[in-house]
C-alpha positions as CSV (number, residue, x, y, z in Angstrom):
1,M,122.3,116.0,89.1
2,S,122.4,113.2,86.7
3,R,122.3,109.9,86.9
4,S,122.5,106.2,84.7
5,A,119.8,103.9,84.9
6,H,120.5,101.0,86.5
7,P,118.1,97.9,88.2
8,A,119.0,97.6,91.1
9,G,117.8,101.6,91.6
10,P,119.6,105.2,90.9
11,R,121.7,104.6,94.2
12,H,123.7,102.1,92.3
13,A,123.9,104.7,89.4
14,D,127.4,104.9,87.8
15,V,127.3,109.0,87.9
16,L,128.0,110.9,91.4
17,P,125.3,112.9,91.9
18,E,126.1,116.8,93.3
19,G,126.1,117.6,97.4
20,H,125.6,113.9,98.2
21,Y,128.3,114.2,100.6
22,S,129.3,116.9,103.2
23,A,132.4,118.6,103.2
24,P,135.7,116.9,104.5
25,P,136.1,117.4,108.7
26,A,138.8,119.9,109.6
27,D,140.4,117.4,110.9
28,L,140.3,113.4,110.0
29,N,142.2,112.2,113.4
30,A,139.4,113.6,115.4
31,L,136.8,111.6,117.2
32,D,133.6,113.1,118.2
33,P,132.2,111.9,121.3
34,K,128.7,111.8,119.7
35,V,129.7,109.0,117.3
36,W,132.4,107.1,119.4
37,A,132.2,105.0,122.9
38,Q,132.5,106.7,126.1
39,T,136.2,105.3,127.1
40,V,137.6,105.9,123.3
41,T,140.8,108.1,122.6
42,R,143.7,108.4,120.8
43,T,147.2,108.0,122.6
44,P,149.9,110.7,121.7
45,D,151.0,108.7,118.4
46,G,147.6,108.4,117.1
47,V,146.6,104.5,117.5
48,V,143.1,105.0,119.4
49,T,142.5,102.8,122.3
50,V,139.3,101.4,123.7
51,G,138.9,100.7,127.3
52,G,142.6,101.4,127.8
53,R,143.7,99.0,125.4
54,E,145.2,99.9,122.0
55,V,143.3,99.1,118.9
56,T,146.8,97.8,117.2
57,E,147.2,95.1,120.1
58,L,143.2,94.2,120.0
59,A,143.8,93.0,116.6
60,E,146.7,91.3,117.1
61,E,144.8,89.4,120.2
62,F,141.5,88.8,118.2
63,G,142.1,89.7,115.0
64,T,140.0,91.6,112.2
65,P,137.2,91.7,111.9
66,A,135.9,92.4,115.0
67,Y,133.1,94.2,117.1
68,F,134.7,96.0,120.1
69,L,132.3,96.6,123.0
70,D,133.3,99.3,125.3
71,E,131.6,97.6,128.5
72,T,132.0,100.8,130.8
73,D,129.8,102.5,128.3
74,F,127.1,100.5,128.2
75,R,126.7,99.9,131.7
76,A,126.5,104.0,132.0
77,R,123.8,103.9,129.4
78,A,121.6,101.3,130.8
79,R,122.1,102.8,134.0
80,A,121.4,106.8,132.5
81,W,118.0,104.8,131.3
82,R,116.9,103.2,134.6
83,T,117.7,106.4,136.6
84,A,116.1,108.4,134.1
85,F,112.5,106.7,134.2
86,G,112.9,105.6,138.0
87,H,110.8,103.3,139.8
88,D,107.4,104.4,138.1
89,A,108.4,103.0,134.9
90,D,110.0,100.1,133.5
91,V,112.7,99.9,131.4
92,F,112.7,96.7,129.0
93,Y,116.6,96.3,127.2
94,A,115.1,95.4,123.2
95,G,117.3,92.1,122.6
96,K,117.0,92.0,119.2
97,A,119.4,95.1,119.1
98,F,122.4,92.7,120.4
99,L,122.3,89.8,122.6
100,S,124.6,87.6,124.7
101,R,124.8,86.1,127.8
102,A,127.3,88.7,129.2
103,V,125.0,91.3,127.9
104,V,122.1,89.5,129.9
105,R,124.3,89.8,133.1
106,W,125.0,93.2,132.4
107,L,121.2,94.2,132.0
108,H,120.8,92.3,135.2
109,E,123.1,93.8,137.4
110,E,122.3,97.4,136.2
111,G,118.4,96.7,137.1
112,L,116.9,96.7,133.4
113,N,114.4,94.1,132.5
114,L,114.4,92.5,129.0
115,D,112.2,92.3,125.5
116,V,113.0,89.2,123.8
117,C,111.4,88.0,120.1
118,S,111.9,84.5,119.6
119,G,112.8,81.2,121.3
120,G,116.6,81.6,120.9
121,E,116.8,85.2,122.4
122,L,114.5,83.6,125.3
123,A,116.5,80.8,125.9
124,T,119.9,83.4,126.1
125,A,118.3,85.2,129.0
126,L,117.1,82.6,131.2
127,S,120.3,80.7,130.5
128,A,122.2,83.8,131.9
129,G,120.3,84.0,134.8
130,M,117.5,87.1,133.9
131,P,114.2,86.2,136.2
132,A,111.6,85.7,133.7
133,D,109.2,88.0,135.4
134,R,111.5,90.8,134.1
135,I,110.9,89.5,130.2
136,A,108.6,90.2,127.5
137,F,108.2,88.1,124.8
138,H,107.2,89.9,121.4
139,G,106.9,89.1,117.8
140,N,104.2,88.8,115.2
141,N,104.1,85.3,114.6
142,K,105.0,83.2,117.8
143,S,105.0,79.6,117.4
144,T,103.2,77.1,119.8
145,D,106.5,76.4,121.2
146,E,107.7,79.2,121.5
147,I,104.6,80.5,123.8
148,T,105.0,77.1,125.7
149,K,108.2,77.8,126.7
150,A,107.6,81.4,127.7
151,I,104.4,80.7,129.8
152,E,106.3,77.8,131.4
153,S,109.2,79.8,132.2
154,G,106.8,82.3,134.0
155,V,107.6,85.5,131.3
156,G,106.6,88.6,133.0
157,R,104.5,89.9,129.6
158,I,103.6,88.7,126.7
159,V,102.7,91.2,123.6
160,L,100.0,89.8,121.7
161,D,100.3,90.4,118.0
162,S,97.2,89.6,116.2
163,F,93.6,88.0,117.1
164,Q,94.7,84.4,116.2
165,E,97.5,84.8,118.9
166,I,94.8,86.0,121.6
167,V,93.3,82.6,121.4
168,R,96.2,80.3,120.8
169,V,98.4,82.2,124.1
170,A,95.0,82.1,126.1
171,H,94.5,78.1,125.1
172,I,98.2,77.5,125.8
173,A,98.1,79.2,129.4
174,E,94.7,77.6,130.2
175,S,96.2,74.0,129.4
176,L,99.2,74.5,131.4
177,G,97.2,75.7,134.3
178,K,98.3,79.4,134.4
179,R,97.1,83.0,133.5
180,Q,99.5,84.5,131.4
181,R,99.8,88.5,132.1
182,V,99.7,90.2,128.3
183,Q,99.3,93.4,126.2
184,I,98.2,94.2,123.2
185,R,100.3,95.8,120.4
186,V,98.2,98.1,118.6
187,T,99.2,99.9,115.5
188,V,98.4,103.8,116.0
189,G,98.6,105.1,112.2
190,V,101.6,107.2,113.0
191,E,103.9,107.4,109.8
192,A,107.3,107.5,112.0
193,H,109.9,109.7,109.9
194,T,112.6,106.9,109.5
195,H,113.1,104.0,106.5
196,E,110.0,102.4,105.4
197,F,111.6,99.1,106.4
198,I,111.8,100.2,110.0
199,A,108.4,102.6,110.3
200,T,106.4,100.2,112.5
201,A,103.0,102.0,113.4
202,H,101.3,103.1,110.4
203,E,98.6,100.5,109.3
204,D,100.1,98.7,106.2
205,Q,102.9,96.6,108.1
206,K,102.9,93.2,109.3
207,F,102.9,94.5,113.3
208,G,100.0,94.8,115.4
209,I,96.7,95.1,115.7
210,A,94.9,98.2,114.3
211,L,92.8,101.0,115.8
212,A,91.1,101.7,112.6
213,D,87.5,100.7,112.2
214,G,87.4,99.0,116.0
215,Q,89.7,96.4,115.5
216,A,92.0,97.3,119.0
217,A,88.8,97.7,121.1
218,E,87.3,94.0,119.6
219,A,91.3,92.8,120.5
220,V,90.7,94.0,123.9
221,R,86.8,93.0,124.4
222,R,88.2,88.8,123.7
223,A,91.1,89.2,125.6
224,L,89.3,90.5,128.8
225,A,86.5,87.9,128.6
226,L,89.6,84.7,128.4
227,D,90.1,82.8,131.1
228,G,94.0,82.2,130.0
229,L,94.8,85.9,130.0
230,E,95.3,89.0,132.3
231,L,95.3,91.9,130.3
232,V,97.3,94.5,131.6
233,G,98.2,97.1,129.3
234,I,98.6,98.2,125.5
235,H,101.6,98.6,123.9
236,S,102.7,100.6,120.4
237,H,105.9,101.0,118.7
238,I,106.3,103.8,115.9
239,G,109.3,102.8,114.1
240,S,113.0,102.8,114.7
241,Q,116.0,105.1,114.5
242,I,113.6,108.5,115.5
243,F,114.6,111.9,116.8
244,D,111.2,113.3,116.7
245,M,109.0,113.1,119.9
246,A,106.3,114.2,118.0
247,G,105.1,110.9,117.0
248,F,105.7,109.2,120.3
249,E,102.6,112.1,121.3
250,V,100.2,111.3,118.5
251,A,100.8,107.9,119.2
252,A,100.6,108.2,123.1
253,R,97.1,110.4,122.5
254,R,95.5,107.6,120.6
255,V,96.5,104.6,122.8
256,V,95.2,106.7,126.0
257,K,91.6,107.3,123.8
258,L,91.7,103.4,123.7
259,L,92.2,103.0,127.5
260,A,89.6,105.6,128.2
261,E,87.2,103.1,125.8
262,V,88.2,100.3,127.6
263,R,86.9,102.1,130.9
264,D,83.8,103.2,129.9
265,E,82.9,100.1,127.9
266,H,84.1,97.4,130.6
267,G,85.0,99.0,133.4
268,V,88.5,98.2,133.5
269,E,91.4,100.6,133.5
270,L,94.5,98.7,132.3
271,P,97.6,99.9,134.3
272,E,100.2,99.6,131.7
273,I,100.9,101.7,128.6
274,D,104.2,100.8,126.5
275,L,105.5,102.8,124.0
276,G,108.0,100.6,122.7
277,G,111.7,102.2,121.8
278,G,113.4,103.6,118.3
279,L,115.2,106.7,119.9
280,G,117.9,107.7,117.6
281,I,121.5,107.5,118.1
282,A,124.2,109.0,116.3
283,Y,126.0,107.5,113.1
284,T,127.4,110.7,112.0
285,S,127.8,114.1,113.1
286,E,125.1,115.6,112.1
287,D,123.3,113.3,114.0
288,D,121.4,115.2,117.6
289,P,119.6,112.4,119.5
290,R,117.8,113.1,123.0
291,E,119.5,112.0,126.6
292,P,117.4,109.5,128.7
293,H,116.8,112.1,130.9
294,E,115.2,114.4,128.0
295,I,113.5,111.2,126.4
296,A,111.7,110.3,129.8
297,K,110.3,113.6,130.8
298,A,108.8,114.1,127.4
299,L,107.1,110.6,127.5
300,S,106.2,111.2,131.3
301,E,104.7,114.6,130.2
302,I,102.6,113.0,127.2
303,V,101.3,110.7,128.6
304,T,99.8,112.1,132.1
305,R,98.6,115.5,129.9
306,E,96.7,112.8,127.7
307,C,95.3,110.4,131.1
308,E,94.4,114.0,133.0
309,A,92.7,114.7,129.5
310,A,90.5,111.7,129.5
311,R,90.1,111.8,133.6
312,L,91.9,108.2,133.6
313,G,94.5,107.4,136.2
314,T,98.2,107.7,135.0
315,P,99.5,103.9,133.8
316,R,102.8,102.6,134.6
317,I,104.9,103.7,131.7
318,S,107.5,101.1,129.7
319,V,110.1,101.8,127.5
320,E,112.0,99.2,125.1
321,P,115.9,101.3,124.2
322,G,117.6,99.0,122.2
323,R,120.1,100.6,119.9
324,A,120.2,104.0,122.2
325,I,122.0,101.7,124.5
326,V,124.0,99.5,122.6
327,G,124.6,100.9,119.6
328,P,126.9,103.9,120.3
329,T,129.0,101.5,122.4
330,A,130.8,99.3,120.2
331,F,132.7,99.7,116.8
332,T,134.0,97.5,114.1
333,L,137.6,97.0,113.3
334,Y,138.6,96.2,109.8
335,E,141.9,95.7,108.1
336,V,142.7,97.5,104.8
337,G,143.1,95.0,102.1
338,T,143.1,96.7,98.6
339,I,142.3,100.7,97.6
340,K,141.2,101.2,94.3
341,P,141.0,105.2,92.8
342,L,138.4,106.3,90.5
343,D,139.4,109.4,88.9
344,G,136.6,112.3,89.3
345,L,134.3,109.9,91.7
346,R,136.2,108.0,94.5
347,T,138.6,105.7,96.2
348,Y,137.2,102.4,97.2
349,V,138.7,101.3,100.3
350,S,138.2,97.2,100.5
351,V,138.3,95.4,104.1
352,D,138.0,91.9,105.4
353,G,134.7,92.3,106.5
354,G,131.3,93.9,104.6
355,M,127.9,92.9,104.5
356,S,128.1,89.1,106.3
357,D,128.9,91.8,109.6
358,N,126.9,94.9,108.5
359,I,124.1,94.3,106.2
360,R,122.2,97.9,107.4
361,T,124.1,100.1,104.6
362,A,122.9,98.1,102.1
363,L,119.3,97.1,103.5
364,Y,118.7,100.5,104.7
365,D,120.8,102.8,103.3
366,A,122.3,103.6,106.6
367,E,125.1,105.9,107.3
368,Y,128.0,105.3,109.1
369,S,131.6,107.2,110.1
370,V,134.9,105.9,109.5
371,A,138.3,106.7,110.7
372,L,141.7,105.4,110.3
373,V,142.7,104.2,113.9
374,S,146.0,102.7,113.8
375,R,148.1,105.8,113.5
376,A,147.2,109.4,113.0
377,S,147.6,111.1,109.5
378,D,148.5,114.5,108.4
379,A,147.3,113.4,104.7
380,E,144.6,115.4,102.7
381,P,141.2,113.9,102.9
382,M,140.2,111.6,99.7
383,L,136.2,110.7,99.4
384,A,136.6,106.8,100.0
385,R,133.6,104.4,100.0
386,V,134.6,101.3,102.3
387,V,133.1,98.0,100.9
388,G,133.8,94.5,101.9
389,K,135.1,91.6,100.1
390,H,131.9,89.6,99.1
391,C,130.8,88.6,95.4
392,E,128.5,91.9,95.8
393,S,128.6,95.2,94.2
394,G,126.1,96.3,97.0
395,D,128.6,95.0,99.6
396,I,129.0,98.6,100.8
397,V,129.8,99.1,104.6
398,V,129.8,103.3,104.4
399,R,129.2,104.9,101.3
400,D,130.9,108.0,101.6
401,A,133.5,109.1,104.0
402,F,137.0,110.6,103.9
403,L,140.1,108.9,104.7
404,P,143.5,110.4,104.4
405,A,145.0,110.2,101.1
406,D,147.8,108.4,102.4
407,L,146.0,105.1,103.8
408,A,147.6,101.9,102.4
409,P,147.4,98.1,102.8
410,G,147.3,97.0,106.4
411,D,146.0,100.1,108.0
412,L,143.6,99.5,110.2
413,I,140.1,101.5,110.3
414,A,136.9,101.3,112.4
415,V,133.2,102.3,112.1
416,P,131.7,103.6,115.2
417,A,127.9,102.8,116.5
418,T,127.7,99.2,115.4
419,G,126.5,97.6,118.8
420,A,122.8,97.2,117.7
421,Y,121.6,94.9,114.6
422,C,125.3,94.5,113.2
423,R,126.2,91.2,114.5
424,S,122.4,90.2,115.1
425,M,122.1,90.3,111.7
426,A,125.0,88.9,111.1
427,S,125.1,86.4,108.0
428,N,127.4,83.7,106.5
429,Y,127.5,85.2,103.0
430,N,129.9,83.5,100.7
431,H,130.6,81.3,104.3
432,A,132.1,84.2,105.7
433,L,132.9,83.7,109.2
434,R,131.1,86.0,111.9
435,P,133.1,88.3,113.8
436,P,133.8,87.8,117.7
437,V,132.3,90.3,119.9
438,V,134.7,91.4,122.5
439,A,134.0,93.4,125.1
440,V,136.6,95.7,126.6
441,R,136.8,97.6,130.4
442,D,139.8,98.7,132.3
443,G,142.7,97.3,130.4
444,E,141.3,93.9,130.1
445,A,139.7,92.4,126.8
446,R,137.3,89.3,126.7
447,T,135.6,87.3,123.8
448,I,131.8,87.5,124.7
449,V,130.6,85.8,121.4
450,R,133.6,83.8,119.8
451,R,134.8,84.1,116.2
452,E,133.1,81.6,113.9
453,T,135.3,78.7,112.4
454,E,135.4,77.1,109.3
455,E,135.0,73.8,111.8
456,D,131.3,75.7,112.7
457,L,130.1,75.7,109.2
458,L,131.0,72.3,108.3
459,R,129.5,71.0,111.5
460,L,126.0,72.3,110.2
461,D,126.6,70.7,107.0
462,V,125.5,67.4,107.1
463,G,124.9,66.4,103.4
């Protein structure tokens, strides 16, 4: 394998490495149900539908690029998580994956709680009617205003992330005449098998208080001593897009050991343990995610076993799926603009969106699937790279995929599994207008987050 040197790193080199992609699929028109939302299918003439609506109709009505969210699938996944964990555990949807007022209402109706990590997410949740006591507030550097609003609104938990925050939250709670329920986020020294930017439980990173050197135990001691705080549990999150349960087993063992130390030193058995989220989804056919009932069974067995060994009562478990619920339920629809074949390498397919609506490929080397969705094709497969329209060579949506060789400008292609983190991390790079989010269900489509306009951009530019 050979590559040319490049200052931006080896993945930008101009020599294609051997074995960097899988063999072309047997049928380019097939839609893998692991990757696509529940109601996505093809009509006899090859047009893809979602929620009973053809993408050609949706593109005409809502334009492209746009995110189309299968509401039936979202609700089914939320319900599956709630059912899997039952009434003896709490499921908090991680709002950072994607949050809107419509989503908040769906979560409320399906019986899930909500995890927020900013004042804006909290405001969205409250404005849509989520009961404050079903909200948990995260973040490694919550502002005084954010903490004040959270306590005033009556959020169910604030997750403490540092020694300074322990004092800060206690002081604000006391000044408001309240006693705030809190958990302490600990870093347990687990290296999750994921990208370094989304691995969050090893010690050299910004989140939590380390178990090492007694820091977490000291955080517990301080929290128990403050009148403004009611310490209810320990929180641990080991990363994102994880398929292997081994990391959760190690994390649970170490958190339970801390709970035993708290009991022995302070005579208190903390009633809650939050194991976070981070369970992976299928972005390609090669991914093999676990079902919610499998995850619930595994986590329950891990915690119960470790607590029995430590002679502790089993605490109430909380989990925080975000991507695992919303990620598979949406796809991004693009129109093909230009097509550039490069002999011996690949064909560049440019679409009308890009890194402003999906930064994950550029940021994390994330892998995605892609399909021609406005028609069927019997053409031979061509190795393609789907790129955006931004003035940036790293503006890549799908690094390597196979599309039909007869692909032409004006065709519609779709990238599945874009429900999580794509709209949430979308930007106005090159003054792009962020796409809308359209919910589709039972033949009806409605905008739940509208497309930005040039007037929106200019309204913020007060200079």
